C-alpha positions in Angstrom: -21.5 104.5 -86.7 -24.4 103.6 -84.4 -24.0 101.0 -81.7 -25.2 97.6 -82.8 -26.5 94.7 -80.8 -30.1 95.4 -79.9 -33.1 93.4 -81.1 -34.0 93.8 -84.8 -36.7 96.3 -85.5 -38.4 97.7 -88.6 -38.1 101.5 -89.1 -40.4 103.5 -91.3 -39.1 106.7 -93.0 -41.2 109.4 -94.6 -39.0 110.8 -97.4 -39.3 114.0 -99.3 -37.1 114.7 -102.3 -36.7 116.8 -105.4 -36.3 114.2 -108.2 -34.6 116.4 -110.8 -31.1 115.0 -110.4 -32.1 111.3 -109.9 -32.8 108.4 -112.1 -36.0 107.7 -110.1 -36.4 105.8 -106.8 -35.4 102.3 -107.6 -31.7 101.3 -107.6 -30.2 101.0 -111.1 -26.9 99.8 -112.3 -26.1 103.0 -114.1 -27.4 106.2 -112.4 -27.9 107.7 -109.0 -31.3 106.9 -107.4 -33.1 107.9 -104.2 -33.1 104.4 -102.9 -29.4 104.0 -103.6 -28.5 107.2 -101.8 -30.6 106.1 -98.7 -29.1 102.6 -98.7 -25.6 104.0 -98.8 -26.2 106.7 -96.1 -28.0 104.3 -93.7 -25.4 101.5 -94.2 -22.5 103.9 -93.3 -24.4 105.5 -90.4 -25.6 102.2 -88.8 -22.7 99.9 -89.7 -25.1 97.4 -91.3 -26.0 96.4 -94.9 -29.2 98.4 -95.2 -31.7 97.9 -98.1 -34.8 100.0 -97.9 -38.1 99.0 -99.3 -40.0 101.9 -100.9 -43.8 102.3 -101.2 -43.8 104.2 -104.5 -41.0 103.6 -107.0 -41.2 107.0 -108.6 -39.8 107.7 -112.1 -36.8 109.8 -112.9 -37.6 113.5 -112.4 -40.6 112.9 -110.2 -40.7 114.5 -106.8 -42.1 113.6 -103.3 -43.2 115.2 -100.2 -44.1 112.0 -98.4 -42.9 108.7 -100.0 -42.5 105.9 -97.4 -39.7 103.4 -97.0 -38.9 100.8 -94.4 -35.7 99.0 -93.3 -34.6 96.6 -90.6 -31.8 97.3 -88.2 -30.3 96.2 -84.9 -28.8 99.6 -84.2 -29.5 101.0 -80.7 -30.3 104.6 -81.9 -33.9 105.5 -80.9 -36.2 105.1 -84.0 -37.5 108.7 -83.8 -33.9 110.1 -83.8 -32.8 108.3 -87.0 -34.3 111.0 -89.3 -32.2 113.7 -87.6 -28.9 111.7 -87.8 -29.6 110.6 -91.4 -30.4 114.0 -92.7 -26.9 115.2 -91.8 -25.6 112.6 -94.2 -28.0 113.2 -97.1 -27.8 115.7 -99.9 -30.0 118.8 -99.7 -32.5 117.5 -102.2 -33.4 114.4 -100.1 -34.8 115.0 -96.6 -36.4 112.4 -94.2 -39.4 114.0 -92.6 -39.9 111.5 -89.8 -38.8 108.1 -88.6 -40.5 105.6 -86.3 -40.7 101.9 -85.5 -43.5 99.9 -87.1 -44.5 96.2 -86.7 -42.1 93.7 -88.2 -44.7 92.6 -90.7 -45.4 96.0 -92.1 -44.6 96.3 -95.8 -45.2 99.6 -97.5 -46.5 98.1 -100.8 -48.5 95.2 -99.4 -50.6 97.0 -96.8 -53.8 98.9 -97.7 -52.9 102.4 -98.4 -54.2 105.6 -100.0 -51.7 107.4 -102.2 -52.1 111.0 -103.2 -50.3 112.6 -106.2 -50.4 116.1 -107.6 -49.5 117.2 -111.2 -48.8 121.0 -111.5 -49.1 122.8 -114.8 -48.1 126.5 -115.3 -50.6 127.7 -117.8 -49.5 131.1 -119.2 -47.8 132.5 -122.3 -44.4 133.0 -120.7 -42.6 130.5 -118.3 -41.5 131.4 -114.7 -37.9 130.1 -114.1 -38.3 129.5 -110.4 -41.1 126.9 -111.2 -39.2 125.0 -113.9 -38.2 122.1 -111.7 -41.6 121.1 -110.3 -44.2 122.5 -112.6 -44.9 121.7 -116.3 -45.1 124.9 -118.4 -47.9 124.8 -121.0 -48.6 127.9 -123.1 -51.9 127.0 -124.8 -55.1 128.1 -123.0 -56.6 125.3 -120.9 -60.4 125.1 -120.2 -60.5 124.5 -116.5 -64.2 123.5 -116.4 -63.8 120.8 -119.0 -60.8 119.4 -117.2 -62.7 119.3 -114.0 -65.6 117.5 -115.7 -63.3 115.0 -117.2 -61.5 114.3 -113.9 -64.7 113.3 -112.3 -65.0 110.3 -114.6 -61.8 108.7 -113.2 -63.4 108.3 -109.7 -64.3 104.8 -108.8 -63.1 101.3 -109.8 -62.1 101.1 -113.4 -59.7 99.1 -115.7 -57.0 101.7 -116.4 -55.2 99.8 -119.1 -55.6 102.8 -121.4 -53.8 104.9 -118.9 -50.9 102.5 -118.3 -47.5 102.5 -120.1 -47.0 99.6 -122.5 -43.9 98.8 -120.5 -45.8 98.0 -117.3 -45.4 94.6 -115.8 -48.6 94.7 -113.8 -50.7 91.6 -114.0 -53.9 93.4 -113.4 -54.9 96.9 -114.5 -58.0 97.5 -112.4 -57.5 100.3 -109.9 -59.7 102.4 -107.5 -59.6 106.2 -107.6 -61.0 107.7 -104.4 -60.9 111.4 -105.5 -59.8 113.3 -108.5 -59.8 117.1 -108.8 -58.6 119.9 -110.9 -58.2 123.5 -109.6 -56.5 126.7 -110.5 -54.5 128.5 -107.8 -52.8 131.9 -107.9 -50.1 132.4 -110.5 -51.8 130.6 -113.3 -51.0 127.2 -111.8 -53.4 124.3 -112.5 -53.2 121.4 -110.0 -54.5 118.0 -110.8 -54.8 116.0 -107.6 -55.6 112.3 -107.4 -55.9 109.9 -104.5 -56.2 106.1 -105.0 -55.4 102.8 -103.5 -52.9 101.9 -106.2 -51.5 103.2 -109.5 -50.1 101.6 -112.6 -46.8 102.6 -114.3 -47.1 106.2 -115.6 -50.8 106.2 -114.8 -51.0 109.6 -113.2 -48.8 111.2 -115.9 -51.0 109.8 -118.6 -54.1 110.9 -116.8 -52.6 114.4 -116.5 -51.6 114.4 -120.2 -55.2 113.4 -121.1 -56.7 116.1 -119.0 -54.4 118.7 -120.8 -55.7 117.3 -124.1 -59.2 117.8 -122.7 -58.3 121.4 -121.7 -57.2 122.3 -125.3 -60.3 120.7 -126.9 -58.6 117.6 -128.4 -60.5 115.2 -126.2 -64.1 115.7 -125.0 -64.7 115.4 -121.3 -67.4 112.8 -121.8 -65.0 110.7 -123.8 -63.2 109.5 -120.7 -65.5 106.5 -120.0 -65.1 105.4 -123.6 -61.3 105.7 -123.4 -61.4 103.5 -120.2 -63.6 100.9 -121.9 -61.2 100.6 -124.9 -58.3 99.4 -122.7 -55.9 100.7 -125.3 -53.0 103.1 -124.5 -53.3 104.8 -127.9 -56.9 105.9 -127.0 -55.7 108.2 -124.1 -53.7 111.4 -124.3 -49.9 111.8 -124.1 -47.7 111.1 -121.0 -47.2 114.4 -119.3 -43.5 115.2 -118.4 -42.2 113.8 -115.2 -41.1 117.0 -113.5 -44.7 118.2 -113.0 -45.5 115.2 -110.8 -45.2 115.1 -107.0 -46.1 112.3 -104.6 -47.9 114.2 -101.8 -48.1 111.4 -99.3 -49.4 107.9 -98.3 -52.1 107.2 -95.7 -52.1 103.7 -94.2 -54.9 102.1 -92.2 -54.2 100.8 -88.7 -53.4 103.5 -86.2 -49.7 103.4 -85.4 -48.7 103.1 -89.1 
């Protein structure tokens, strides 16, 4: 247990995890979550009731290389040392990459940020078992050029209601996409990478599923603008499986954050 009695300070964590065994980020009454594991480990380590606030509340099975969370503490342990002490108390599939102090008013979901996600698809006839946890296996041939063309239509400010789960509670569905690319790397892996200032519930997975539909010829690349205009979930493609999605990281404006 860390010594307590110093001034309250806000700590930012950059958290990487493999989401396979978890019911997503957000605490739930029935199921183990990333947020719940962090709360429990930090509370025991610091001797305080810690409740972290996450930037991206990823779904069950989704992974992360750089999700961001903050919490407040009076513990005397140096902020930059918290990650090392915390990692000794976390399971192997959750690792805090860094920890630092941020201004008291910093909130990971309310500050301007640019979030980057990647969706990985293994496109070959036979699966590779070592990729099964973080890459979606799809055996039908995908047309990379058509997928690249379609991805370009997502860039800019659009109403993404067609690419949002009907279960979403978001009041507004307009979002801004800064970049959107599709490329093939060695080993028959196709990577869909998207950066934006905000995303709706299941938005990236629906975009990925739609691009796969484009890749097999079910949706024409030039149909993307029309799908956006329809503002109808049924107009877009399927929701791609969660395990192919990884949050790459979050960039905040303002120097020390």
